[in-house]
C-alpha positions in Angstrom: 146.3 54.0 49.8 147.7 55.5 53.3 149.8 58.8 53.3 152.7 56.8 54.6 152.6 54.2 51.7 152.0 57.0 49.4 155.4 58.8 50.7 157.4 55.8 50.8 156.1 54.9 47.0 156.9 58.4 45.8 160.7 58.2 47.2 160.8 54.4 45.6 159.6 55.9 42.2 162.4 58.6 42.4 164.8 56.1 43.1 163.9 53.8 40.4 163.8 56.8 38.1 167.4 57.7 38.6 169.0 54.3 38.7 167.1 53.3 35.6 168.0 56.6 33.8 171.6 55.8 34.3 171.0 52.5 32.2 169.0 54.0 29.8 171.4 57.0 29.1 174.4 54.4 28.9 172.4 52.3 26.7 172.2 55.4 24.0 175.5 56.8 24.8 177.7 53.5 24.4 176.5 52.5 21.1 176.6 55.9 19.7 180.5 56.4 21.0 181.1 52.8 19.5 179.7 53.7 16.0 181.7 56.9 16.1 184.9 55.1 16.8 184.2 53.0 13.9 182.6 49.9 15.1 180.2 47.8 12.9 176.4 47.4 13.3 176.8 43.8 14.3 179.2 45.1 17.4 176.8 47.6 18.4 174.1 44.9 18.6 176.3 42.7 20.8 176.7 45.7 23.0 172.8 46.3 23.2 172.1 42.7 24.0 174.8 43.0 26.8 172.4 45.4 28.8 169.5 42.5 29.0 172.1 39.5 29.2 173.2 40.2 32.8 169.9 40.6 33.9 169.0 36.9 32.7 171.8 35.3 34.8 171.4 37.7 38.0 167.8 37.8 38.3 167.5 34.6 40.3 170.4 35.3 42.4 169.0 38.8 43.0 165.6 37.7 44.0 167.0 35.2 46.6 169.2 37.9 48.0 166.1 40.2 48.2 164.3 37.7 49.9 166.8 37.2 52.5 167.8 41.1 53.0 165.0 43.2 51.9 165.4 46.1 50.3 168.3 48.5 51.2 171.2 46.1 50.8 170.4 45.0 47.3 169.7 48.7 46.3 173.0 49.7 47.8 175.0 47.1 45.7 173.0 48.1 42.7 173.8 51.9 43.1 177.6 50.9 43.6 177.7 48.4 40.3 175.7 51.3 38.4 178.0 54.0 39.5 181.1 51.8 38.7 179.6 51.0 35.2 179.3 54.5 34.2 182.3 55.7 35.7 184.5 53.3 33.8 183.2 54.5 30.8 184.5 58.0 31.9 188.1 56.9 32.6 188.3 54.5 29.6 185.8 55.2 26.8 187.1 52.2 24.8 184.8 49.3 23.3 185.4 46.6 25.8 184.9 49.0 28.8 181.7 50.0 27.2 180.7 46.3 27.2 181.5 46.2 31.0 179.6 49.1 31.5 176.5 47.6 29.8 176.8 44.4 31.8 177.0 46.4 35.3 174.3 49.0 34.7 172.0 46.4 33.3 172.6 44.1 36.0 172.2 47.0 38.5 169.1 47.8 37.1 167.6 44.6 36.9 168.6 43.7 40.7 167.1 47.0 41.8 163.7 46.6 40.2 163.5 42.9 41.8 164.3 44.3 45.1 161.7 47.3 44.7 158.9 45.3 43.1 159.1 42.7 46.0 159.1 45.5 48.5 156.0 47.4 47.1 154.1 44.0 46.7 154.8 43.0 50.4 153.9 46.7 51.5 150.4 46.6 49.9 147.8 45.4 52.2 145.2 44.1 49.9 144.5 43.3 46.0 143.5 46.8 45.1 146.4 48.4 46.7 148.7 45.8 44.7 147.2 47.0 41.6 147.8 50.5 42.7 151.5 50.4 43.8 152.5 48.3 40.7 150.9 51.0 38.5 152.5 53.8 40.1 155.8 51.9 40.0 155.4 50.9 36.3 155.6 54.8 35.5 159.3 54.9 36.8 160.7 53.2 33.6 159.0 55.2 31.3 160.0 58.5 32.8 163.7 57.3 33.1 163.6 55.9 29.4 163.1 59.7 28.4 165.4 61.2 31.1 168.3 59.4 30.7 168.9 59.7 27.0 167.7 63.1 27.0 170.3 64.0 29.5 173.3 62.2 27.9 172.3 63.5 24.4 172.5 66.9 25.6 175.6 66.5 27.4 177.2 64.8 24.6 176.4 67.7 22.0 177.8 70.3 24.3 180.5 68.4 26.5 181.2 65.2 25.1 181.0 61.6 26.0 183.0 61.6 29.1 180.9 64.2 30.7 177.7 62.7 29.8 178.9 59.5 31.3 180.2 61.2 34.5 176.6 62.7 34.9 175.1 59.4 34.3 177.4 58.0 37.2 176.0 60.5 39.5 172.3 59.5 38.6 172.6 56.3 40.8 173.6 58.3 43.9 170.6 60.5 43.8 168.8 57.2 43.7 170.3 56.1 46.9 169.6 59.6 48.4 165.7 58.7 47.7 165.9 55.2 48.8 168.1 55.3 51.8 165.5 56.7 54.2 162.9 53.8 53.0 161.6 51.7 56.0 162.4 47.9 55.8 159.7 45.6 56.2 159.8 42.8 58.8 161.4 39.8 57.6 159.3 36.8 56.5 159.4 34.1 59.0 159.2 30.7 57.7 157.7 27.7 59.7 160.3 25.7 61.7 161.6 22.9 59.0 160.0 24.6 56.1 162.2 24.1 52.9 160.6 25.4 49.6 163.2 23.9 47.3 164.7 25.4 44.2 163.1 28.3 42.4 162.3 26.1 39.4 159.7 24.4 41.9 157.4 27.6 41.1 157.2 26.9 37.6 155.5 23.5 38.3 152.5 25.2 40.1 150.0 25.6 36.9 149.1 29.2 37.9 152.6 30.5 38.2 153.4 28.8 34.8 150.3 30.2 33.1 151.0 33.6 34.3 154.6 33.2 33.0 153.3 32.3 29.7 151.0 35.2 29.5 153.5 37.5 30.4 156.0 36.2 27.8 153.5 36.5 24.9 152.7 40.0 25.8 156.3 41.0 26.1 157.1 39.3 22.9 154.7 41.7 21.3 156.4 44.8 23.0 159.4 43.7 21.4 157.9 42.8 17.9 156.4 46.2 17.8 159.7 48.0 18.5 161.6 45.8 16.1 158.9 45.5 13.2 157.5 49.0 12.8 160.8 50.9 11.8 161.1 48.1 8.9 157.6 48.4 8.0 157.7 52.0 7.8 160.9 52.1 5.9 159.0 49.4 3.4 156.0 52.2 3.4 158.7 55.0 2.4 157.9 56.9 5.8 160.5 59.4 7.1 162.7 58.7 10.0 161.0 61.3 12.0 157.4 59.8 11.1 158.8 56.4 12.5 159.8 57.8 15.6 156.7 59.6 16.1 154.8 56.2 15.7 157.1 54.6 18.2 156.7 57.6 20.6 152.8 57.5 20.4 153.3 54.0 21.7 155.4 54.9 24.6 153.4 57.9 25.7 150.2 55.8 25.4 151.7 53.0 27.5 152.9 55.6 30.4 149.5 57.3 30.4 147.4 54.3 30.9 149.5 53.6 33.9 148.8 56.9 35.2 145.1 56.1 34.8 145.1 52.6 36.4 145.7 53.6 40.0 142.2 55.4 39.9 140.6 52.4 38.3 142.2 49.9 40.5 139.3 49.2 42.7 137.1 48.4 39.7 139.6 46.3 37.6 140.1 42.4 37.7 143.5 41.5 36.8 142.3 38.4 34.7 139.9 40.4 33.0 142.2 43.4 31.9 144.8 40.7 30.8 142.3 39.0 28.7 141.4 42.2 26.9 144.7 43.1 26.4 145.7 40.2 24.5 142.6 40.2 22.6 143.0 43.8 21.8 146.4 43.3 20.7 145.8 40.3 18.5 143.1 42.4 16.4 145.5 45.3 16.0 148.3 42.9 15.0 146.3 41.4 12.3 145.1 45.2 11.2 148.9 46.8 11.5 150.3 45.4 8.1 147.2 46.7 6.0 147.9 50.2 7.2 149.9 52.5 5.2 149.6 56.1 6.1 151.6 57.5 9.1 148.2 58.7 10.8 146.5 55.2 10.7 150.0 53.4 11.9 150.3 56.1 14.9 146.6 55.4 16.0 147.3 51.8 15.8 150.4 52.1 17.6 148.6 54.3 20.4 145.9 51.7 20.9 148.4 49.1 21.2 150.3 51.1 23.7 147.3 51.4 25.9 146.8 47.4 25.6 150.2 46.5 26.5 151.0 49.4 28.8 148.0 48.2 31.2 149.5 44.7 31.4 152.6 44.9 33.9 150.9 46.3 36.9 148.1 43.4 36.5 150.8 41.0 36.0 152.7 41.8 39.1 149.6 42.0 41.2 148.6 38.7 40.0 152.0 37.4 40.8 152.0 38.5 44.4 148.8 37.0 45.0 149.5 33.5 43.6 153.1 33.2 45.1 154.1 32.4 48.9 155.3 35.5 50.6 158.8 34.2 51.4 159.3 33.4 47.6 158.0 36.9 46.2 161.8 37.8 45.4 162.4 34.3 43.4 159.0 34.6 41.6 159.8 38.3 40.3 163.2 37.1 39.3 161.9 34.2 37.2 159.5 36.7 35.5 162.3 39.1 34.7 164.5 36.4 33.5 161.9 35.2 30.9 161.5 38.9 29.8 165.2 39.4 29.3 165.7 36.3 27.7 162.9 37.1 25.3 164.4 40.7 24.5 167.8 38.9 23.9 166.6 36.2 21.5 163.3 37.4 19.9 164.6 40.2 17.8 167.2 37.9 15.9 164.0 35.4 15.6 161.8 38.0 14.0 164.6 39.0 11.7 165.2 35.5 10.5 161.3 35.0 10.2 160.9 38.2 8.6 163.2 37.1 5.5 161.2 34.0 5.0 157.5 35.0 5.9 157.7 39.0 5.3 157.4 41.7 8.2 153.5 41.3 7.8 153.8 37.6 8.2 155.7 38.3 11.5 153.0 40.6 12.7 150.3 37.9 11.9 152.1 35.1 13.3 152.7 36.8 16.9 149.0 38.1 16.7 147.9 34.7 16.1 149.9 33.3 19.2 148.7 36.0 21.5 145.0 35.5 20.3 145.2 31.7 20.9 147.0 32.4 24.3 144.0 34.3 25.5 142.4 31.4 27.0 145.6 31.0 29.2 144.2 34.7 30.9 141.0 33.1 31.8 142.8 30.6 34.0 144.1 33.3 36.3 140.7 33.7 37.8 142.0 32.8 41.3 144.1 30.2 43.2 147.4 30.6 45.1 150.4 28.4 45.0 151.0 26.4 48.0 
């Protein structure tokens, strides 16, 4: 990649880290405060769902807004919303306001992600650069998912919740300081009289529909692993620290593989890596329930992190190649809607399914779906929506 693109990408990643860290820290601190105030686990579950809920409904408007206005205006509005969300919790640390904070910080993070993904996708000059820029950009959330909760927890222990929310409200301001100097790309000029219709027209395109299905299957695997491993570990009699280490190994592996991907991008084909990841995930899900020792489960978790962590940059690279440039924002938004809707609904479905077929049955059922869906990846070999 060119030196100029490298510098700009570094600024965008830094901006993404601080904005996402505000949401990640709030997502840890708000439920903890609610529990200490005596609210039930069910109420906390609703609170957590609100972080993803706004992203479902705001994704498409955010995508269209980014297609019209580029990067800085959506980022500026997202910074304001995230700062307001965390700031309200400083002034009024009560449950209804915490719910509003969840909606604001979650929605801000989703809208900013759409604008950033659209921008870097357009800045890339060829398919190899697409894989590289999305691999680097995918590292940001992994860093912020550590930075936000770690800083919030540290401040809560030494200064209380209000001081923690104050720190989190400052993070989006740092994000804007990094992003404000980014050079806007030229607007996409549509041909005279060109009308692309509603966003849902994209779903009618076979390639885009296939990509969304693959993305949904793999994001469901991410959700089921996060949801099921604590339950499975509890059944095995593992300690909380052992379960946390198993999940931590997954997160670290997913982050590290994204660090390696930019160096391998020129030698990778998106559909090949996606097909490999789906096959590996199906096999690992079939084996997982038979593992009882923390070491064996941890190794399986690391391998899953490698498989699932490698997918997002390939999905994003493919998405930008198969959709028209004027509709990249809408395409990214539709993908985000599908992921966040899954994150809201799938854990509840897993819980109900686990009651009837057992936790091992959930692993096997999802693994079978992913294995059957591998053929979809072979359909991503080429093509472009019109």
